[in-house]
LONU-30130 format. One record per residue: residue number from 0; residue in three letters; x, y, z of N, C-alpha, C in turn. Coordinates in nm, 3 decimals. Layout:
<rs>
<r nr="NUM" rest="Ala" n_east="X" n_north="Y" n_up="Z" ca_east="X" ca_north="Y" ca_up="Z" c_east="X" c_north="Y" c_up="Z"/>
...
</rs>
This chain:
<rs>
<r nr="0" rest="Met" n_east="0.084" n_north="-0.118" n_up="0.000" ca_east="0.000" ca_north="0.000" ca_up="0.000" c_east="0.089" c_north="0.124" c_up="0.000"/>
<r nr="1" rest="Val" n_east="0.061" n_north="0.216" n_up="-0.089" ca_east="0.138" ca_north="0.339" ca_up="-0.101" c_east="0.098" c_north="0.433" c_up="0.013"/>
<r nr="2" rest="Pro" n_east="0.196" n_north="0.480" n_up="0.090" ca_east="0.163" ca_north="0.570" ca_up="0.201" c_east="0.115" c_north="0.706" c_up="0.149"/>
<r nr="3" rest="Ala" n_east="0.018" n_north="0.762" n_up="0.217" ca_east="-0.030" ca_north="0.896" ca_up="0.183" c_east="0.061" c_north="0.996" c_up="0.252"/>
<r nr="4" rest="Met" n_east="0.100" n_north="1.099" n_up="0.178" ca_east="0.188" ca_north="1.201" ca_up="0.234" c_east="0.157" c_north="1.331" c_up="0.163"/>
<r nr="5" rest="Ser" n_east="0.128" n_north="1.433" n_up="0.238" ca_east="0.100" ca_north="1.564" ca_up="0.178" c_east="0.229" c_north="1.622" c_up="0.122"/>
<r nr="6" rest="Asp" n_east="0.214" n_north="1.722" n_up="0.036" ca_east="0.331" ca_north="1.790" ca_up="-0.018" c_east="0.416" c_north="1.849" c_up="0.094"/>
<r nr="7" rest="Glu" n_east="0.351" n_north="1.904" n_up="0.195" ca_east="0.423" ca_north="1.965" ca_up="0.307" c_east="0.503" c_north="1.859" c_up="0.384"/>
<r nr="8" rest="Glu" n_east="0.442" n_north="1.743" n_up="0.407" ca_east="0.512" ca_north="1.635" ca_up="0.479" c_east="0.630" c_north="1.583" c_up="0.398"/>
<r nr="9" rest="Phe" n_east="0.612" n_north="1.572" n_up="0.268" ca_east="0.721" ca_north="1.525" ca_up="0.182" c_east="0.834" c_north="1.628" c_up="0.182"/>
<r nr="10" rest="Asp" n_east="0.797" n_north="1.756" n_up="0.168" ca_east="0.898" ca_north="1.862" ca_up="0.172" c_east="0.974" c_north="1.861" c_up="0.304"/>
<r nr="11" rest="Glu" n_east="0.905" n_north="1.833" n_up="0.412" ca_east="0.970" ca_north="1.825" ca_up="0.543" c_east="1.071" c_north="1.710" c_up="0.545"/>
<r nr="12" rest="Ala" n_east="1.036" n_north="1.596" n_up="0.486" ca_east="1.129" ca_north="1.483" ca_up="0.478" c_east="1.253" c_north="1.521" c_up="0.397"/>
<r nr="13" rest="Val" n_east="1.234" n_north="1.599" n_up="0.291" ca_east="1.347" ca_north="1.645" ca_up="0.211" c_east="1.435" c_north="1.738" c_up="0.295"/>
<r nr="14" rest="Gly" n_east="1.373" n_north="1.829" n_up="0.369" ca_east="1.448" ca_north="1.919" ca_up="0.456" c_east="1.528" c_north="1.844" c_up="0.561"/>
<r nr="15" rest="Val" n_east="1.468" n_north="1.744" n_up="0.622" ca_east="1.538" ca_north="1.662" ca_up="0.723" c_east="1.657" c_north="1.591" c_up="0.658"/>
<r nr="16" rest="Ala" n_east="1.637" n_north="1.539" n_up="0.537" ca_east="1.746" ca_north="1.469" ca_up="0.467" c_east="1.861" c_north="1.566" c_up="0.437"/>
<r nr="17" rest="Leu" n_east="1.827" n_north="1.686" n_up="0.393" ca_east="1.931" ca_north="1.785" ca_up="0.364" c_east="2.005" c_north="1.825" c_up="0.491"/>
<r nr="18" rest="Glu" n_east="1.933" n_north="1.839" n_up="0.600" ca_east="1.995" ca_north="1.877" ca_up="0.727" c_east="2.084" c_north="1.766" c_up="0.783"/>
<r nr="19" rest="Ser" n_east="2.063" n_north="1.643" n_up="0.737" ca_east="2.143" ca_north="1.531" ca_up="0.788" c_east="2.279" c_north="1.520" c_up="0.719"/>
<r nr="20" rest="Ile" n_east="2.302" n_north="1.600" n_up="0.617" ca_east="2.432" ca_north="1.599" ca_up="0.549" c_east="2.535" c_north="1.654" c_up="0.646"/>
<r nr="21" rest="Pro" n_east="2.645" n_north="1.582" n_up="0.667" ca_east="2.746" ca_north="1.631" ca_up="0.761" c_east="2.794" c_north="1.773" c_up="0.725"/>
<r nr="22" rest="Glu" n_east="2.815" n_north="1.854" n_up="0.827" ca_east="2.850" ca_north="1.995" ca_up="0.809" c_east="2.973" c_north="2.013" c_up="0.721"/>
<r nr="23" rest="Arg" n_east="3.072" n_north="1.925" n_up="0.734" ca_east="3.194" ca_north="1.941" ca_up="0.654" c_east="3.166" c_north="1.926" c_up="0.504"/>
<r nr="24" rest="Leu" n_east="3.059" n_north="1.855" n_up="0.468" ca_east="3.017" ca_north="1.846" ca_up="0.328" c_east="2.916" c_north="1.956" c_up="0.295"/>
<r nr="25" rest="Ala" n_east="2.820" n_north="1.975" n_up="0.384" ca_east="2.715" ca_north="2.075" ca_up="0.359" c_east="2.776" c_north="2.213" c_up="0.338"/>
<r nr="26" rest="Ser" n_east="2.884" n_north="2.243" n_up="0.407" ca_east="2.945" ca_north="2.375" ca_up="0.394" c_east="3.007" c_north="2.396" c_up="0.256"/>
<r nr="27" rest="Lys" n_east="3.029" n_north="2.288" n_up="0.182" ca_east="3.088" ca_north="2.298" ca_up="0.050" c_east="2.982" c_north="2.303" c_up="-0.061"/>
<r nr="28" rest="Ile" n_east="2.857" n_north="2.284" n_up="-0.025" ca_east="2.749" ca_north="2.289" ca_up="-0.123" c_east="2.710" c_north="2.435" c_up="-0.143"/>
<r nr="29" rest="Asp" n_east="2.721" n_north="2.480" n_up="-0.267" ca_east="2.695" ca_north="2.620" ca_up="-0.297" c_east="2.623" c_north="2.630" c_up="-0.431"/>
<r nr="30" rest="Asn" n_east="2.527" n_north="2.720" n_up="-0.438" ca_east="2.458" ca_north="2.750" ca_up="-0.564" c_east="2.382" c_north="2.628" c_up="-0.616"/>
<r nr="31" rest="Val" n_east="2.311" n_north="2.558" n_up="-0.525" ca_east="2.232" ca_north="2.441" ca_up="-0.561" c_east="2.088" c_north="2.465" c_up="-0.515"/>
<r nr="32" rest="Ala" n_east="1.995" n_north="2.450" n_up="-0.606" ca_east="1.853" ca_north="2.463" ca_up="-0.574" c_east="1.793" c_north="2.323" c_up="-0.568"/>
<r nr="33" rest="Val" n_east="1.709" n_north="2.299" n_up="-0.467" ca_east="1.645" ca_north="2.168" ca_up="-0.450" c_east="1.495" c_north="2.184" c_up="-0.473"/>
<r nr="34" rest="Phe" n_east="1.440" n_north="2.098" n_up="-0.557" ca_east="1.299" ca_north="2.102" ca_up="-0.593" c_east="1.235" c_north="1.967" c_up="-0.569"/>
<r nr="35" rest="Val" n_east="1.104" n_north="1.968" n_up="-0.555" ca_east="1.024" ca_north="1.845" ca_up="-0.552" c_east="0.920" c_north="1.858" c_up="-0.662"/>
<r nr="36" rest="Glu" n_east="0.912" n_north="1.757" n_up="-0.745" ca_east="0.810" ca_north="1.750" ca_up="-0.849" c_east="0.738" c_north="1.616" c_up="-0.833"/>
<r nr="37" rest="Asp" n_east="0.620" n_north="1.607" n_up="-0.892" ca_east="0.543" ca_north="1.482" ca_up="-0.880" c_east="0.611" c_north="1.367" c_up="-0.952"/>
<r nr="38" rest="Val" n_east="0.643" n_north="1.385" n_up="-1.080" ca_east="0.704" ca_north="1.278" ca_up="-1.160" c_east="0.805" c_north="1.338" c_up="-1.258"/>
<r nr="39" rest="Tyr" n_east="0.896" n_north="1.254" n_up="-1.302" ca_east="0.992" ca_north="1.292" ca_up="-1.405" c_east="0.927" c_north="1.274" c_up="-1.541"/>
<r nr="40" rest="Thr" n_east="0.941" n_north="1.374" n_up="-1.627" ca_east="0.893" ca_north="1.363" ca_up="-1.764" c_east="1.013" c_north="1.333" c_up="-1.853"/>
<r nr="41" rest="Pro" n_east="1.016" n_north="1.213" n_up="-1.912" ca_east="1.131" ca_north="1.176" ca_up="-1.995" c_east="1.149" c_north="1.272" c_up="-2.113"/>
<r nr="42" rest="Glu" n_east="1.274" n_north="1.295" n_up="-2.148" ca_east="1.308" ca_north="1.375" ca_up="-2.264" c_east="1.268" c_north="1.298" c_up="-2.389"/>
<r nr="43" rest="Pro" n_east="1.250" n_north="1.366" n_up="-2.503" ca_east="1.207" ca_north="1.296" ca_up="-2.625" c_east="1.298" c_north="1.180" c_up="-2.667"/>
<r nr="44" rest="Trp" n_east="1.427" n_north="1.188" n_up="-2.635" ca_east="1.520" ca_north="1.083" ca_up="-2.675" c_east="1.528" c_north="0.968" c_up="-2.573"/>
<r nr="45" rest="Glu" n_east="1.459" n_north="0.983" n_up="-2.461" ca_east="1.462" ca_north="0.880" ca_up="-2.357" c_east="1.346" c_north="0.783" c_up="-2.374"/>
<r nr="46" rest="Asp" n_east="1.362" n_north="0.667" n_up="-2.315" ca_east="1.253" ca_north="0.569" ca_up="-2.311" c_east="1.135" c_north="0.635" c_up="-2.239"/>
<r nr="47" rest="Pro" n_east="1.017" n_north="0.633" n_up="-2.299" ca_east="0.901" ca_north="0.698" ca_up="-2.235" c_east="0.863" c_north="0.638" c_up="-2.101"/>
<r nr="48" rest="Glu" n_east="0.914" n_north="0.519" n_up="-2.071" ca_east="0.886" ca_north="0.454" ca_up="-1.943" c_east="0.990" c_north="0.488" c_up="-1.835"/>
<r nr="49" rest="Thr" n_east="1.083" n_north="0.578" n_up="-1.866" ca_east="1.187" ca_north="0.615" ca_up="-1.771" c_east="1.124" c_north="0.668" c_up="-1.643"/>
<r nr="50" rest="Thr" n_east="1.166" n_north="0.612" n_up="-1.531" ca_east="1.119" ca_north="0.655" ca_up="-1.400" c_east="1.241" c_north="0.691" c_up="-1.316"/>
<r nr="51" rest="Leu" n_east="1.241" n_north="0.809" n_up="-1.258" ca_east="1.350" ca_north="0.853" ca_up="-1.172" c_east="1.297" c_north="0.888" c_up="-1.035"/>
<r nr="52" rest="Leu" n_east="1.378" n_north="0.862" n_up="-0.933" ca_east="1.346" ca_north="0.906" ca_up="-0.797" c_east="1.403" c_north="1.045" c_up="-0.773"/>
<r nr="53" rest="Gly" n_east="1.515" n_north="1.074" n_up="-0.839" ca_east="1.580" ca_north="1.204" ca_up="-0.824" c_east="1.668" c_north="1.231" c_up="-0.944"/>
<r nr="54" rest="Leu" n_east="1.707" n_north="1.358" n_up="-0.958" ca_east="1.790" ca_north="1.398" ca_up="-1.071" c_east="1.878" c_north="1.514" c_up="-1.030"/>
<r nr="55" rest="Tyr" n_east="2.007" n_north="1.504" n_up="-1.061" ca_east="2.101" ca_north="1.615" ca_up="-1.043" c_east="2.129" c_north="1.673" c_up="-1.181"/>
<r nr="56" rest="Glu" n_east="2.112" n_north="1.804" n_up="-1.194" ca_east="2.144" ca_north="1.873" ca_up="-1.318" c_east="2.241" c_north="1.985" c_up="-1.285"/>
<r nr="57" rest="Gly" n_east="2.356" n_north="1.980" n_up="-1.348" ca_east="2.456" ca_north="2.081" ca_up="-1.323" c_east="2.593" c_north="2.034" c_up="-1.362"/>
<r nr="58" rest="Ile" n_east="2.693" n_north="2.107" n_up="-1.316" ca_east="2.832" ca_north="2.072" ca_up="-1.342" c_east="2.893" c_north="2.030" c_up="-1.209"/>
<r nr="59" rest="Pro" n_east="2.931" n_north="1.903" n_up="-1.196" ca_east="2.988" ca_north="1.857" ca_up="-1.069" c_east="3.111" c_north="1.939" c_up="-1.031"/>
<r nr="60" rest="Leu" n_east="3.135" n_north="1.949" n_up="-0.902" ca_east="3.250" ca_north="2.026" ca_up="-0.852" c_east="3.380" c_north="1.979" c_up="-0.915"/>
<r nr="61" rest="Thr" n_east="3.391" n_north="1.850" n_up="-0.943" ca_east="3.515" ca_north="1.795" ca_up="-0.998" c_east="3.538" c_north="1.837" c_up="-1.143"/>
<r nr="62" rest="Glu" n_east="3.436" n_north="1.895" n_up="-1.207" ca_east="3.448" ca_north="1.932" ca_up="-1.348" c_east="3.437" c_north="2.082" c_up="-1.373"/>
<r nr="63" rest="Arg" n_east="3.404" n_north="2.158" n_up="-1.272" ca_east="3.384" ca_north="2.300" ca_up="-1.297" c_east="3.512" c_north="2.378" c_up="-1.274"/>
<r nr="64" rest="Gly" n_east="3.522" n_north="2.485" n_up="-1.346" ca_east="3.635" ca_north="2.576" ca_up="-1.327" c_east="3.590" c_north="2.693" c_up="-1.242"/>
<r nr="65" rest="Glu" n_east="3.657" n_north="2.801" n_up="-1.258" ca_east="3.621" ca_north="2.924" ca_up="-1.187" c_east="3.519" c_north="2.999" c_up="-1.271"/>
<r nr="66" rest="Ala" n_east="3.392" n_north="2.967" n_up="-1.256" ca_east="3.286" ca_north="3.031" ca_up="-1.334" c_east="3.185" c_north="3.094" c_up="-1.238"/>
<r nr="67" rest="Pro" n_east="3.213" n_north="3.215" n_up="-1.190" ca_east="3.123" ca_north="3.277" ca_up="-1.093" c_east="2.985" c_north="3.310" c_up="-1.150"/>
<r nr="68" rest="Trp" n_east="2.972" n_north="3.306" n_up="-1.280" ca_east="2.846" ca_north="3.339" ca_up="-1.345" c_east="2.756" c_north="3.216" c_up="-1.363"/>
<r nr="69" rest="Ala" n_east="2.801" n_north="3.099" n_up="-1.320" ca_east="2.728" ca_north="2.975" ca_up="-1.345" c_east="2.588" c_north="2.978" c_up="-1.286"/>
<r nr="70" rest="Met" n_east="2.496" n_north="2.922" n_up="-1.361" ca_east="2.359" ca_north="2.906" ca_up="-1.312" c_east="2.362" c_north="2.807" c_up="-1.196"/>
<r nr="71" rest="Pro" n_east="2.263" n_north="2.816" n_up="-1.108" ca_east="2.259" ca_north="2.718" ca_up="-0.997" c_east="2.243" c_north="2.576" c_up="-1.049"/>
<r nr="72" rest="Asp" n_east="2.308" n_north="2.482" n_up="-0.981" ca_east="2.281" ca_north="2.342" ca_up="-1.007" c_east="2.142" c_north="2.313" c_up="-0.952"/>
<r nr="73" rest="Arg" n_east="2.086" n_north="2.203" n_up="-0.997" ca_east="1.948" ca_north="2.170" ca_up="-0.958" c_east="1.941" c_north="2.024" c_up="-0.917"/>
<r nr="74" rest="Ile" n_east="1.879" n_north="2.001" n_up="-0.802" ca_east="1.847" ca_north="1.865" ca_up="-0.758" c_east="1.696" c_north="1.858" c_up="-0.748"/>
<r nr="75" rest="Thr" n_east="1.639" n_north="1.759" n_up="-0.814" ca_east="1.494" ca_north="1.740" ca_up="-0.811" c_east="1.464" c_north="1.602" c_up="-0.755"/>
<r nr="76" rest="Leu" n_east="1.372" n_north="1.597" n_up="-0.661" ca_east="1.321" ca_north="1.470" ca_up="-0.610" c_east="1.180" c_north="1.451" c_up="-0.666"/>
<r nr="77" rest="Tyr" n_east="1.148" n_north="1.327" n_up="-0.702" ca_east="1.019" ca_north="1.297" ca_up="-0.763" c_east="0.933" c_north="1.220" c_up="-0.665"/>
<r nr="78" rest="Lys" n_east="0.832" n_north="1.287" n_up="-0.617" ca_east="0.749" ca_north="1.237" ca_up="-0.507" c_east="0.676" c_north="1.107" c_up="-0.539"/>
<r nr="79" rest="Glu" n_east="0.603" n_north="1.101" n_up="-0.649" ca_east="0.519" ca_north="0.985" ca_up="-0.677" c_east="0.600" c_north="0.856" c_up="-0.693"/>
<r nr="80" rest="Pro" n_east="0.713" n_north="0.856" n_up="-0.767" ca_east="0.790" ca_north="0.731" ca_up="-0.774" c_east="0.846" c_north="0.688" c_up="-0.639"/>
<r nr="81" rest="Ile" n_east="0.887" n_north="0.785" n_up="-0.556" ca_east="0.937" ca_north="0.749" ca_up="-0.423" c_east="0.825" c_north="0.686" c_up="-0.341"/>
<r nr="82" rest="Leu" n_east="0.708" n_north="0.750" n_up="-0.341" ca_east="0.596" ca_north="0.694" ca_up="-0.265" c_east="0.559" c_north="0.555" c_up="-0.316"/>
<r nr="83" rest="Ser" n_east="0.568" n_north="0.535" n_up="-0.448" ca_east="0.522" ca_north="0.408" ca_up="-0.506" c_east="0.609" c_north="0.289" c_up="-0.467"/>
<r nr="84" rest="Ile" n_east="0.734" n_north="0.312" n_up="-0.426" ca_east="0.820" ca_north="0.199" ca_up="-0.390" c_east="0.827" c_north="0.178" c_up="-0.239"/>
<r nr="85" rest="Cys" n_east="0.751" n_north="0.258" n_up="-0.165" ca_east="0.754" ca_north="0.250" ca_up="-0.019" c_east="0.620" c_north="0.201" c_up="0.034"/>
<r nr="86" rest="Ser" n_east="0.626" n_north="0.136" n_up="0.151" ca_east="0.503" ca_north="0.085" ca_up="0.209" c_east="0.470" c_north="0.150" c_up="0.344"/>
<r nr="87" rest="Ser" n_east="0.556" n_north="0.242" n_up="0.387" ca_east="0.528" ca_north="0.312" ca_up="0.512" c_east="0.592" c_north="0.452" c_up="0.507"/>
<r nr="88" rest="Arg" n_east="0.548" n_north="0.537" n_up="0.597" ca_east="0.605" ca_north="0.672" ca_up="0.605" c_east="0.754" c_north="0.664" c_up="0.640"/>
<r nr="89" rest="Glu" n_east="0.791" n_north="0.571" n_up="0.725" ca_east="0.932" ca_north="0.554" ca_up="0.762" c_east="1.016" c_north="0.519" c_up="0.641"/>
<r nr="90" rest="Glu" n_east="0.963" n_north="0.431" n_up="0.555" ca_east="1.034" ca_north="0.396" ca_up="0.432" c_east="1.048" c_north="0.516" c_up="0.341"/>
<r nr="91" rest="Val" n_east="0.944" n_north="0.599" n_up="0.333" ca_east="0.951" ca_north="0.720" ca_up="0.249" c_east="1.063" c_north="0.811" c_up="0.300"/>
<r nr="92" rest="Val" n_east="1.066" n_north="0.835" n_up="0.430" ca_east="1.169" ca_north="0.923" ca_up="0.488" c_east="1.308" c_north="0.867" c_up="0.457"/>
<r nr="93" rest="Glu" n_east="1.326" n_north="0.736" n_up="0.471" ca_east="1.456" ca_north="0.674" ca_up="0.443" c_east="1.490" c_north="0.683" c_up="0.294"/>
<r nr="94" rest="Gln" n_east="1.391" n_north="0.659" n_up="0.206" ca_east="1.417" ca_north="0.666" ca_up="0.061" c_east="1.447" c_north="0.809" c_up="0.019"/>
<r nr="95" rest="Val" n_east="1.381" n_north="0.906" n_up="0.078" ca_east="1.412" ca_north="1.046" ca_up="0.049" c_east="1.557" c_north="1.074" c_up="0.089"/>
<r nr="96" rest="Arg" n_east="1.599" n_north="1.025" n_up="0.206" ca_east="1.737" ca_north="1.046" ca_up="0.252" c_east="1.836" c_north="0.983" c_up="0.154"/>
<r nr="97" rest="Ile" n_east="1.808" n_north="0.862" n_up="0.113" ca_east="1.896" ca_north="0.792" ca_up="0.018" c_east="1.903" c_north="0.870" c_up="-0.113"/>
<r nr="98" rest="Thr" n_east="1.790" n_north="0.916" n_up="-0.161" ca_east="1.786" ca_north="0.988" ca_up="-0.288" c_east="1.859" c_north="1.122" c_up="-0.278"/>
<r nr="99" rest="Val" n_east="1.841" n_north="1.193" n_up="-0.168" ca_east="1.912" ca_north="1.320" ca_up="-0.147" c_east="2.063" c_north="1.295" c_up="-0.145"/>
<r nr="100" rest="Val" n_east="2.107" n_north="1.195" n_up="-0.069" ca_east="2.251" ca_north="1.164" ca_up="-0.063" c_east="2.303" c_north="1.130" c_up="-0.202"/>
<r nr="101" rest="His" n_east="2.227" n_north="1.051" n_up="-0.276" ca_east="2.267" ca_north="1.010" ca_up="-0.412" c_east="2.286" c_north="1.133" c_up="-0.502"/>
<r nr="102" rest="Glu" n_east="2.190" n_north="1.223" n_up="-0.501" ca_east="2.198" ca_north="1.340" ca_up="-0.591" c_east="2.304" c_north="1.439" c_up="-0.544"/>
<r nr="103" rest="Val" n_east="2.319" n_north="1.458" n_up="-0.415" ca_east="2.425" ca_north="1.546" ca_up="-0.363" c_east="2.561" c_north="1.487" c_up="-0.399"/>
<r nr="104" rest="Ala" n_east="2.573" n_north="1.355" n_up="-0.395" ca_east="2.699" ca_north="1.291" ca_up="-0.433" c_east="2.734" c_north="1.322" c_up="-0.578"/>
<r nr="105" rest="His" n_east="2.634" n_north="1.327" n_up="-0.666" ca_east="2.660" ca_north="1.366" ca_up="-0.805" c_east="2.717" c_north="1.509" c_up="-0.810"/>
<r nr="106" rest="Tyr" n_east="2.667" n_north="1.598" n_up="-0.727" ca_east="2.719" ca_north="1.735" ca_up="-0.719" c_east="2.869" c_north="1.731" c_up="-0.688"/>
<r nr="107" rest="Phe" n_east="2.909" n_north="1.639" n_up="-0.601" ca_east="3.050" ca_north="1.626" ca_up="-0.564" c_east="3.131" c_north="1.544" c_up="-0.665"/>
<r nr="108" rest="Gly" n_east="3.065" n_north="1.500" n_up="-0.773" ca_east="3.136" ca_north="1.430" ca_up="-0.880" c_east="3.141" c_north="1.279" c_up="-0.868"/>
<r nr="109" rest="Ile" n_east="3.061" n_north="1.222" n_up="-0.781" ca_east="3.059" ca_north="1.077" ca_up="-0.764" c_east="2.959" c_north="1.017" c_up="-0.864"/>
<r nr="110" rest="Asp" n_east="3.005" n_north="0.919" n_up="-0.942" ca_east="2.920" ca_north="0.863" ca_up="-1.047" c_east="2.829" c_north="0.751" c_up="-0.995"/>
<r nr="111" rest="Asp" n_east="2.733" n_north="0.712" n_up="-1.078" ca_east="2.636" ca_north="0.609" ca_up="-1.039" c_east="2.702" c_north="0.477" c_up="-1.004"/>
<r nr="112" rest="Glu" n_east="2.802" n_north="0.436" n_up="-1.082" ca_east="2.869" ca_north="0.309" ca_up="-1.055" c_east="2.928" c_north="0.307" c_up="-0.914"/>
<r nr="113" rest="Thr" n_east="2.994" n_north="0.414" n_up="-0.877" ca_east="3.052" ca_north="0.423" ca_up="-0.743" c_east="2.943" c_north="0.424" c_up="-0.637"/>
<r nr="114" rest="Leu" n_east="2.837" n_north="0.500" n_up="-0.660" ca_east="2.727" ca_north="0.506" ca_up="-0.563" c_east="2.663" c_north="0.369" c_up="-0.544"/>
<r nr="115" rest="His" n_east="2.643" n_north="0.296" n_up="-0.650" ca_east="2.585" ca_north="0.161" ca_up="-0.638" c_east="2.678" c_north="0.070" c_up="-0.560"/>
<r nr="116" rest="Arg" n_east="2.808" n_north="0.079" n_up="-0.587" ca_east="2.906" ca_north="-0.004" ca_up="-0.517" c_east="2.907" c_north="0.028" c_up="-0.368"/>
<r nr="117" rest="Leu" n_east="2.884" n_north="0.156" n_up="-0.332" ca_east="2.883" ca_north="0.198" ca_up="-0.192" c_east="2.747" c_north="0.177" c_up="-0.123"/>
<r nr="118" rest="Gly" n_east="2.647" n_north="0.129" n_up="-0.199" ca_east="2.516" ca_north="0.104" ca_up="-0.141" c_east="2.422" c_north="0.223" c_up="-0.143"/>
<r nr="119" rest="Trp" n_east="2.455" n_north="0.325" n_up="-0.222" ca_east="2.368" ca_north="0.444" ca_up="-0.232" c_east="2.304" c_north="0.455" c_up="-0.369"/>
<r nr="120" rest="Gly" n_east="2.289" n_north="0.342" n_up="-0.438" ca_east="2.234" ca_north="0.341" ca_up="-0.574" c_east="2.090" c_north="0.347" c_up="-0.572"/>
</rs>
């Protein structure tokens, strides 16, 4: 059974997940906007059945130069797919945390293969 969660409750879970990032890492996160959307809409070149829990869009720290004019990076969490794979509110909160860590790791330049190997896939 998919747990019911209001937008405000889901946003709160995202806030808690962001606050759980250790300060030594959180202090290095700059110019990143975090959003919540209901679902991911695949790009025309993607499989129309593509489902994402989260998405990082930007230039990872490991690849950027000194570009003070850069647009903010963007992390988006997708509420409906996260809810659909969880059976309790506790699972939702944990999956939100995992997804936030995964997307923030991309900001720091960690790729999917490494994240999967470390158990954050």
